C-alpha atoms as one frame of an Amber mdcrd trajectory, in Angstrom:
protein
  12.038 -15.983  -8.818  12.704 -11.801  -7.880  10.062 -11.461 -11.307   7.559
 -13.589  -8.880   8.020 -11.282  -5.973   8.179  -8.418  -8.498   4.894  -9.002
  -9.811   3.955  -9.671  -6.304   4.641  -6.040  -5.045   3.102  -4.837  -7.790
   0.071  -6.259  -6.877  -0.169  -5.359  -3.561   0.547  -1.813  -5.190  -2.852
  -2.082  -7.452  -4.323  -3.499  -4.290  -2.957  -0.165  -2.356  -4.482   2.145
  -4.981  -8.054   0.329  -5.424  -8.201   0.502  -1.715  -7.690   4.063  -2.133
  -9.944   5.086  -4.667 -12.315   3.163  -2.138 -11.882   5.268   0.890 -14.708
   8.362   1.684 -12.100  10.934   3.170  -9.699  12.559   0.758  -6.551  12.497
   3.898  -6.496   9.105   4.121  -6.808   8.213  -0.081  -4.206  10.732  -0.430
  -1.629   8.749   1.950  -2.845   5.520   0.759  -1.981   6.165  -2.831   1.470
   7.996  -1.674   1.887   4.637  -0.181   1.500   2.905  -3.307   3.182   4.885
  -5.645   6.036   4.980  -3.826   6.019   1.098  -3.281   5.534   1.042  -7.014
   8.587   3.057  -7.541  11.016   0.935  -5.547   9.967  -1.860  -7.719  11.176
  -0.182 -10.293  14.334   1.435  -9.001  15.604   0.075  -5.903  16.037  -3.698
  -6.290  17.485  -4.271  -3.307  15.446  -2.430  -0.847  13.065  -5.380  -0.212
  14.033  -5.611   3.042  12.892  -2.337   3.757   9.298  -2.475   1.403   8.087
  -6.105   2.252   7.477  -4.557   6.252   6.024  -1.078   5.227   4.255  -2.861
   2.851   2.586  -5.363   4.995   2.111  -2.730   7.273   0.041  -0.231   5.048
  -2.106  -3.323   3.932  -2.681  -4.010   7.927  -4.186  -0.638   8.393  -8.143
  -0.542   9.049 -10.298   1.559   6.893 -11.422   5.160   7.807 -14.813   3.393
   8.334 -13.952   0.960  10.481 -12.033   3.828  12.349 -15.271   5.259  13.453
 -16.818   2.174  14.338 -14.943   1.919  16.970 -15.160   5.240  18.111 -19.201
   5.014  18.653
């Protein structure tokens, strides 16, 4: 079971990295890439910190894109 969970978290990190690559704002892209790197570090080093990582990863994947934020302003 831990291997499946690690693979899901690894996939979430890859999704965050790809989402960061498609963003137009450099700061937002850097923030998302930082979250992806933290995700990968926690997967490889900290095996017991999933209760911290899972809610933060769900929050990171739920963040709106810069384009959506700009559309809300208009």
